[in-house]
N, C-alpha and C positions, 0 to 999 in steps of 0.2 A: 399298511392298516390301517382302512375307515375306522376311525371310529365314533360310535354310538353312545352321544350323551345327550343327556337331559335336555328338555327345549327344544331338541331340535324341531325341525319340521311345521314352528310357529307360522301361522298366517304374513303372508306378506303386504296385507293391511294394516298388520299390528305394527309394522318396523319401516315404514316409511314417512317420514316428516320432512319439513322443511330444516333450511342450514339454517345457524348462525355463523358468530366468530370462534365457538368452542367446540363447534362439529355438529351434528343433528339435532334438530330439536326433536327429542322423542316422547312419548309419554311411558307409563310404569312398566307395560310389557316388555319392550324395547330394553329398557334399564335394567327389568330381569336378566334378561336373555346376555346383554355386559358385563353384569355382577355373574351368572350364573359359570361363564366362559371366562371370567376375569381379564377382558378385552374391553377396548374401547374405540367406538365409533367416531372416526378421527370427519370425514370429510364422505360427499358422495359428488360422482361426476356423471351423468346419463346412468347407465345400468352397471355404473363402479360405483364399489364403495372400500373404501381405506379404512383396516381394521388394526390400529396399535395390539400388539399383543407381544409376552415376552418368550414365545415359544411358535417363529416364523416358520420352522423348519415341520409344523404338526401339519401336514395335507391332511388330517381327519378333519382338524378345525377349522379351515377352508371348506370344506364339502359341506360339512353341517352347517355353516355360516352362511354360504351357496343358497343353502336346500331352504334356509330358514327365513333369509331376505327377498330370493328372489331375484339376484345379482350377480355380478361376477363380483369376486372380493380381492383385494388384495391386501398382504399383512406384511406391516411396518414396523420394526423391531421399536419396543420401550422397556425401559428395566419396569418390575415389581414395582417398584416404592412412584412412580412416574403413573401408572395404570391407578394403582390405589388411592393416589392424589388428584385423579380425575374423576372417579370415581365416585370420589367422597363430594365432589362437586355438584353431583348431578343432585335435581330434585328428592326429596325425599320420597318415596314409594307409598302410596295409599294403602290401605288395608283390602286391596281386592283379593290376598290369600287367602281371606278366613271366610268366602262366599264363592260360588261358584264362577266363573267369566261368565260373560255372556258371547254367546257368538250368533248373528245378527246372521237368516237362514238365506236370505236374499243377496247376501254384496259377495261373491266370491268369486276371487281373481280369475280371470278366462287364462291365464299365462300359469295356472300351477293347475295342471290336472288331476293330482291325485289330491289335490284339496277338494277339486268339483265331484270326483270320484264319490270319495266319503260321506259330501255334502248331500250327493243325490241320494246314496243308498241309505243316508240318514232320514231325510224328508220321506221320501219313499214309504219309509217301515211308519212314518207316523200319519200319513196319509190313507195305509191300510188298515190304521187303529192296530200293529201290533202291539204287543205287549213286548218282545223281547228280539233283538236284535245277534244275530250270531254269525262273529268270524273264526272260521275254522280251517288252519293251514293244514294241509296235504303235500303230498310229494311235489306235487305239479302242479298244485293252484290255492287259491284260498277260499274257500266257500263259505259262501253266504247266506243263512237263511234265516226267514223272519218266524216267530212266532204269533200266529193270530188263532184266534178265539182259542187257546191253550193248545194248538197243531204247531209243529214245524212244518214248514214248508220251502222247499229250496227255492232260490230268487236269483244267484248269477253265481260267477265262477268268476276272480281276479287272476289274471295270468302272476307265475312266477315272479317273471319281471317286478313287479309293483308290489310286492306282498309286505317287503320290509319295510316300503314308504308308508302303504295304508296303514301297518299296525304303529309305525311311529308316531302318526300322525295323529289318531286316535291316543294313542298313551300321551300326545303332549295338549290335547284339547281336555285332557282329564289331568292335564298337571303331574302326571305321572313318570316315573325317574327311567329313558327309555336304555339306559345301562345298565339297570336292573332285571334279565329277563329268565331267572334260577328260579326267583321267587314269588307267587299271586302278590297282585298289589291290586289295590280300591281307589274309584276317583269317583270324579261326577262333572257332567259338562251341563251347563243349561245353554239351552237354545231358544232363541229366538224365533218363532215360525209365528206369522201372520199377528195378531194381537194378542196370541198368550207363550205366557214362558212355559218351558217344556225341561225337566229335569232329565238325564241319564246315570243313571247309575252306573259304572263301568268297573269291570271285574278281570282281573286277565288269570290265565289258568298256562304255567309251561306243557307244552306236548313235545312226541316226536318230531317234529317239524317246524315249534317255532310256538309264537305265544298264540295261543286260543281268547280270541275276547270276545267277552260278553255284555251287551247295551241294556240294561234296564231302564224300557221307558214312562216318566213316571207323570203323564198326563194330565191333569186335573181337569181339564174339562168336558174328559167321558169317564171319571169318576162318577159311579153312579153311589152318592148323597143321600137320596133318598130311599126310607125304611119300605115304602111301599112297591118299588119298585127291584127292591134286591132279589124278590122270586118265591116268597113265602107265602103260603096259602091264606085265605082271610082269616081262617078261626085261629091258626098259628100268630099269624100278623098282628090279631088281638092280642093275645097273652104275652107276646114280645114286648106289644106297646106297655101293656098292666105292670112287667115287669120293670123296664126301663124309669117308669114312675116312683120305684119302690126308691123310702127314702134313704136305705142300707141295706147292706145283703152284696151279695157276689156273683157275678153274671159271666160265662167263660165259653170261647167260641174256640173248637176243636177242629184238628184237620190238617194233612200233607201241608206243605209246603205251594205256593199257589193256589190254596183254594179257595182264595175269595173271603179270608181270616178279617184279614184288616178293614176290607170294604165294608166288613157288616158293622166293626166297632167305629168305623168312621161316622155310617149311615147313624148309628146308633146314637153319639154324639152332638151328630146334626139336629138329631132330632128332639133332644131334650135339655141342647143349651136354651140359654137366655141370660137377661142381665142380673136377676135375680140366684144364679149361682153358679159358685166359683168350680170350674171343670181345669184337671190340669193332668198333664201327660208325661209318660219316659217311655223314649223308642230310641231304635237301635235300627236304623235312621231313621232319622223322621221325613217319613217319604211322601205327603202332603202337606200343606199347610191349610189348619182350618180357622176360618175367623171365630172371632171371642171363643176360643182354647189356647188357655196358657202351655205347649208345650214343649219339651223338652226334649235333649239327645243324652244320649248313655257316653260315658266317656269312660272306659274301663282301664285304659291305661293311667287314669289320676285316680284311680279307683271310686269314681263317678258312676255306678252299678244301680240296677234297676232298684236293688236291694236298697241302697244310698239315697236313691232319690224320692222312695217313696217315705222313710226314716222326715227327709227336709220336709216333704208336700206335708206332713201331717202338723209341721210348725207351720202350715200354710192357709190355715181356715179354709183345706177345699172341700166340698159337696161332693164330687164327682171325682175319681182316679182310675185313670186309663195305663195298664201296664201293658209293655210292647210283650213281654211271654214270662210265664211263669214257668223256668228254667233249674231253678237251682232251691234248695231249702228255706234257703235265707229268706230270698223273695217270696217262696209260698207261705213259710212263717207270717212274716209283715205285711202283704198282700190281705191273708187270713184275720188277721189283727185288726187291721182297720177297717175292713168290711163290717165284724162284728162291736166295732165302736164307731157306730155312726156315718158311716160313708158308702155308699156306691161304687163300688171297684169292678172294673171291664179288664179280662185279661182272655189272654190266648193260654192252649195248650197242644203240642202234637200227640195227639192219641188217635186210632180209627172212628172210635165213635163216641157218642154222651156216655153211656154208664162206664166208657172205660175210664173216663177223666177223673171216676172218685177212685179208682186204685191206683189213678198215678198221682195223686192229689199226696194218699195213704205214701205211697212210695217215697216221698218227698216230702214224709216226716208227721203229717198235718194227723192230726187226731180223729175219727172218725165221728165225733161227739161233733168236733169244733166243726167240721166240714158240713155235719149237718144243718149247724147253726147258722154256718155265714153264708152257703150256696142257696142262689133261688133258681138259677136256669142255668143248664149246661146245652149249647147248639154243637153239632155237627154239622157239617159243610162238605159240599163238593161243587164244584162247575163242572155244566155239562154244557153243551153245544146247543144253542137252539135251531130250529127248521127257517130256514131263509123262506120267506112269505112269498117272496116274489114268484117262485119255481115251487112250492107245497104240492104236493099228491100226495091219493092215497097209495097205500102199498100192502099187499099182505105179508105177513109177519111170518118169515120161513120156519121152519117145524123145528129144525134144531137151536131156535132162538128159543121159542114159544117149550121148549125143553128145559134149554140152560136157565132161563127166568124163571121158571114155573108159574108161566100163566095159559090162560086159554084163548086167548086174544088172537084174532086171526088176520085182522088188518089195523093198520097204522100209516102214519104220513111219513113223506121223507122228503128232501129236496132232489129233484131233477138233476140240478146244478144252471146256474146261468151268469150272465156277465154279474148281475149286481153281488153274487158270493163265492166269486172266482173259480166258477165251477167246483163248489163243494157239498155245494146242496145245505150246508149253513151260515147263518150271519146271527153274529154277536153270541154269548153264553146267561145262563141264567142261573140260580142257584139251588141246589137240592139243602134241604133242611132235616136237621133230626132235633124236634126241641125236647128236652127231660127236664121237666119241671119239678120243682123239690116240694111235691107233695108231703102230705102227711105218711102215706104208705113209703114210698117213696125215702122218706128221711128215717124211718124204722128200720130199713134193712141196711141204709148207710152206715147207722150205728151202730150193725149186730155185723159189717164188716163181711157181706155175702158178695160171691163171687159176681161179676159183671153179665156172666150170662141169666143169671136169675134177677138181678138188677133189672136185667132188660125187658123181661118177662112183666115185672110190676110194673113197669114201665108202661109201655104197651098197654097194660089192663088200666093205666091212668091218662092213656090219652096217648101216650105218643107214635106218633108214625116217623118208621127206620128212613133212612135214607132210601134203600133200595124201593120204599113203597112211594116213598116222595115224589120220586124216579118216575116207577110207573103211572102214578095220574098224571103227572106230567106228558108222559107219552100217550096218553088215553086222549087228550086234551089239545095234541097239534104241538105240544110247543117242544119235545126230542122227541128223539129215537131208540128204539131198543136195543141199538147197538150203542149209543151213549152210555144210557144205565148200565149195560154190563161191561163200560168200560171204567167206569169210576164208582162201582158200588160192586158188595158181597150181599149173599143171601141173608136176610136178617129181619 
């Protein structure tokens, strides 16, 4: 039976090197393969490589190495002590495991069709500005889909005979264990594409027909780090900038996963960073590296949590602290204390709208008085697709949509579909924002612990525009469509 083991499907360019008297002169990745399989690459002659092993009858080992090295493999017996001695003579590995390995997208061996297939799929996704790539195994094929502008699109179907190799290749690129198929795994790949380094976050999920793998593409070159370009109207943008200049207090961004919260926080940090202030962040994971910002990765397995990080930050003379997410009472309490003791604190919550964030903080154990004292601004947001400028046309708003959105607009705009937008009518995304500023009347209701509906009413009277209404304003301006507003917002 063929053995599926870790490190199978390494690129052949990572394993071929010159000879010397002790065998192949190979770099650290080949050393890692030898150590992993407990074998030693003795010599190479043309397309044949001789491998010293104590398991000469293991057909699965030969198959794995044949696939990794793209060579014919001959197994030669050696006892375990001899192999251990040979492996000990290898140069010490560098600490490459501590950071993602870089794959150069321009150098793929022609003799490796699976490597080429994976390479092409990933590069096409990057070129299409996709945020995610889904590899989904079904009974007869592996379906590939790209998420572009927030919507999944079918791209291709890989034949059943290639499925195992493709999934193995992806897991090995992410330095996962391909022998482990029962539990989810997480990994990371770094791709060198053109002049840019692009990180891919990799997640596996066991399913009925095999493991589903999703790649999250983290391309800094397409990250909007300008607060002017995230989609706020001028009035809200001016107030947002004013809040960012406060010396202390808490600014929260709320919304579901994938609504652009991290981008908004990064844009905020980019706006305020300067040589005169100390900015520190605790994230899980760090999605993008920001110049001039001290970013720290949470490690719950060693008890380096968000809460523990904030405690450390307070001894690091910070001006600004960003916490990836407030998700437990301890983090909420310490973040609130930091905001009340002279620090500007940014963080995120998972709530549907801005007023609901207050009740969420109460649920996490914060006293209403402390919330009113520390909070400066709550922003709820969503992402909607923008109409393609190349094929935009005026169109009537169907009566059913008018009724559902409770509007009297009879015309709006839509994209007809063209080559530029992939015949979808949409190109790019923009944000919808609901900004609740902590004015005097709002703080008064927070301290009275009213429900979110009452809080919303007073916030609207104080100038808050709801997500739905911000969307309708963008629809009327020809930025997005009624269908997008209906898909991402509720009446409010």
